[in-house]
C-alpha positions in Angstrom: -15.8 134.0 213.8 -16.9 130.7 215.4 -19.6 131.2 218.0 -20.7 128.5 220.4 -24.5 128.2 220.9 -26.7 126.2 223.2 -28.2 123.3 221.4 -31.3 121.2 222.1 -31.6 117.5 222.0 -34.2 115.7 219.9 -35.4 115.9 216.4 -32.0 116.4 215.0 -30.7 119.0 217.5 -28.1 118.9 220.1 -27.4 118.9 223.8 -25.5 121.7 225.5 -21.9 122.0 224.3 -19.4 120.2 226.5 -15.9 121.1 227.4 -14.2 119.1 224.7 -16.3 120.7 222.0 -15.9 124.1 223.5 -12.1 123.9 223.3 -12.3 122.6 219.7 -14.3 125.8 219.0 -11.5 127.9 220.5 -9.0 126.2 218.2 -11.3 126.7 215.3 -11.5 130.4 216.1 -7.7 130.7 216.0 -7.1 128.6 212.9 -10.0 129.9 210.8 -8.8 133.5 211.5 -5.5 132.5 209.9 -7.1 130.6 207.1 -9.2 133.6 205.9 -12.4 131.7 206.6 -15.1 133.1 208.8 -16.6 130.1 210.5 -19.8 130.0 212.5 -21.2 127.1 214.5 -24.6 126.2 213.3 -27.0 124.7 215.9 -27.7 121.0 215.2 -26.1 117.6 215.0 -25.7 115.8 211.6 -23.8 112.9 210.1 -24.1 114.1 206.5 -25.1 117.3 204.7 -25.2 118.6 201.2 -25.2 122.2 199.8 -26.3 123.1 196.3 -28.4 125.6 194.4 -28.4 127.9 197.4 -30.0 125.2 199.7 -28.6 123.0 202.4 -30.0 119.6 203.5 -28.7 117.1 206.0 -29.5 113.9 207.9 -28.8 112.9 211.5 -27.9 109.6 213.2 -31.6 108.7 213.3 -31.8 109.2 209.5 -34.1 112.2 210.0 -33.9 114.7 207.2 -33.5 118.5 207.7 -33.5 121.6 205.5 -31.6 124.7 206.7 -33.8 127.8 207.0 -31.7 130.7 208.2 -29.8 129.2 211.2 -32.6 126.7 212.0 -33.0 123.1 210.8 -36.6 122.3 209.7 -37.5 118.6 209.8 -39.0 117.2 206.6 -40.7 113.9 206.0 -38.9 110.7 205.4 -35.8 108.8 206.5 -32.5 108.8 204.6 -28.8 108.0 205.2 -27.6 110.3 202.4 -29.2 113.4 200.9 -28.1 115.6 198.0 -29.4 118.8 196.5 -28.4 120.8 193.5 -29.2 121.6 189.9 -30.6 118.1 189.5 -33.1 118.5 192.3 -33.4 116.9 195.7 -32.4 113.2 195.9 -31.5 110.7 198.6 -30.9 107.1 199.6 -32.2 105.3 202.7 -30.8 102.5 204.9 -32.0 99.9 202.4 -30.2 101.7 199.6 -33.6 102.6 198.1 -33.4 105.8 195.9 -35.8 108.7 196.3 -36.4 112.0 194.6 -38.5 114.9 195.8 -41.4 115.5 193.4 -44.3 117.8 194.1 -43.3 118.0 197.8 -43.2 114.3 198.3 -40.5 111.6 198.2 -41.0 109.3 195.2 -39.1 106.0 195.1 -37.0 105.4 191.9 -36.0 102.0 190.7 -32.5 101.0 191.6 -30.2 100.8 194.7 -27.6 103.4 195.7 -25.9 104.1 199.0 -24.7 107.6 198.0 -26.2 110.1 195.4 -25.1 113.4 194.1 -27.4 116.0 192.5 -24.8 118.7 192.0 -23.8 117.9 188.5 -24.8 119.9 185.4 -28.4 118.7 185.5 -27.6 115.0 185.8 -27.5 112.6 188.7 -24.7 110.3 189.9 -24.2 107.7 192.6 -22.6 104.5 193.9 -24.2 101.3 195.2 -23.3 99.0 198.0 -20.7 97.2 195.8 -19.1 100.5 194.8 -20.4 100.3 191.3 -20.9 103.8 189.8 -24.1 104.9 188.0 -25.5 108.1 186.5 -28.6 109.5 184.9 -28.6 111.9 181.9 -30.6 115.1 182.1 -33.7 113.9 180.4 -34.2 111.0 182.8 -33.1 112.9 185.9 -36.0 115.3 185.4 -38.5 112.8 184.1 -41.5 112.0 186.3 -41.1 108.3 185.8 -39.8 106.0 188.5 -38.3 103.2 186.3 -35.4 105.3 185.1 -32.5 103.8 183.1 -29.4 104.2 185.2 -26.2 104.0 183.2 -23.3 102.1 184.7 -19.8 103.7 184.5 -16.7 101.5 184.5 -14.7 101.3 187.7 -15.5 101.2 191.4 -15.9 104.1 193.8 -17.1 104.6 197.4 -18.0 108.3 196.9 -18.7 110.2 193.7 -19.5 113.9 193.2 -20.1 116.1 190.1 -19.8 119.8 189.5 -19.0 122.5 186.9 -15.8 120.9 185.5 -16.7 117.2 185.7 -16.9 114.6 188.4 -14.6 113.5 191.2 -14.5 110.3 193.2 -12.5 108.2 195.7 -12.3 104.4 195.9 -12.0 102.0 198.8 -8.3 102.6 199.2 -8.8 106.4 199.1 -7.3 106.9 195.6 -8.7 110.0 193.9 -10.1 110.0 190.3 -11.5 112.6 187.9 -14.0 111.6 185.2 -13.3 113.3 181.9 -15.9 114.7 179.4 -19.0 114.5 181.6 -22.0 116.6 180.7 -25.7 116.6 181.1 -26.3 114.6 177.9 -23.3 112.2 178.5 -23.2 111.6 182.2 -21.0 108.6 181.6 -18.1 110.7 180.4 -15.1 109.1 178.6 -12.3 108.0 180.9 -10.8 108.1 184.4 -7.8 110.2 185.2 -5.9 109.3 188.4 -5.2 112.4 190.6 -2.4 112.6 193.2 -3.2 112.3 196.9 -5.4 110.2 199.2 -8.9 111.3 200.4 -11.8 109.5 202.1 -14.3 111.8 200.4 -14.3 114.5 197.8 -16.9 117.1 196.8 -17.1 119.4 193.8 -19.6 122.2 193.4 -21.5 124.1 190.7 -18.8 126.7 190.4 -16.1 124.0 190.0 -14.4 124.2 193.4 -13.2 120.8 194.8 -12.7 120.0 198.5 -11.8 116.7 200.2 -11.1 115.1 203.6 -8.2 112.8 204.3 -7.9 109.9 206.7 -7.2 112.0 209.7 -10.0 114.5 209.1 -8.0 117.3 207.5 -9.5 119.5 204.7 -7.9 120.0 201.3 -8.8 122.2 198.4 -7.8 121.5 194.8 -6.0 124.5 193.2 -5.7 125.6 189.6 -9.0 124.2 188.4 -10.4 125.8 185.2 -12.3 124.9 182.1 -9.0 124.2 180.3 -7.6 122.3 183.2 -10.5 120.6 185.1 -8.1 118.5 187.1 -6.2 121.4 188.6 -2.6 121.5 189.7 -2.2 120.6 193.4 -3.9 120.1 196.8 -3.6 122.7 199.5 -4.2 122.0 203.1 -6.9 124.3 204.5 -5.7 125.2 208.0 -8.9 124.6 210.0 -8.7 122.6 213.3 -10.7 119.4 213.1 -10.9 116.5 212.7 -13.9 116.6 210.2 -15.8 113.7 208.8 -18.0 115.4 206.1 -18.1 118.5 204.0 -19.9 120.3 201.2 -19.3 123.5 199.3 -21.7 125.9 197.5 -21.8 129.6 196.7 -18.6 130.5 198.4 -19.5 128.7 201.6 -17.7 125.6 203.0 -19.9 123.4 205.2 -18.2 121.1 207.6 -19.3 118.4 210.1 -16.7 117.5 212.7 -16.2 114.1 214.3 -18.8 114.9 217.0 -21.4 115.9 214.5 -21.2 119.6 215.0 -21.9 121.8 212.0 -19.8 124.7 210.7 -20.5 127.3 208.1 -17.3 128.8 206.7 -17.3 131.7 204.3 -14.5 131.6 201.8 -12.8 135.0 201.7 -10.4 133.8 199.0 -7.4 134.8 201.0 -6.9 131.5 202.7 -3.5 130.8 204.3 -3.1 127.3 203.0 -0.1 125.0 203.0 0.6 123.4 199.6 1.6 119.8 199.6 2.0 117.2 197.0 0.1 114.4 198.6 -3.2 114.8 200.5 
């Protein structure tokens, strides 16, 4: 169930929960019970987070970086606007769109410029820059210790791009959704884009192939029917959780959500979700 907790201000934590947030927790409690998701409020206040390889990292409005340890956020060095963790390691981008990777416990700057990175692919890295150009690194360069790495440009333009077990998903500046075919660790570029029905402002896919997204009014959707033989799946289902939400991530059966106020929720997927199937997200 969702449990409200007292939160501290400063260093990425929060002030005491107000009435508006409290009532949103009540609605979350009612709706997540129906959805088959057990959601818990996690102390803290973030603008973005990423879950992968059993770890969770996030950044707050001050660009401070945090790693989740139990139910506590531990501040780590550096400043980022976007952080990503997964099979490809720990990566991030700062306010100047400089790219960093964690190496031997320290952030090391890598040549190039990206506003969003994703380390959740099959041992390769992807990202988009300020002009919505799409880039990737194959496995060998992702794990190299060099800093002048050869990013490969992918045709097309996206504002958000994420990779997982069954390929990569992205959305463009008019919220159209695309799937990239034939992506793997040695061919991060893939072969072609396939337009997917619906409209989303962001989409995330995980190492187990699950795909979730958020639409323009902050509702959560899950892609159904995804498999190795059908990586695009069959339809979007509305996950009946009260929002609105502005960011999400999924890993290991846990859906992580940030609502419009920056509050963080950990929702365990019981695979009995009461979801309402629609044709257009």
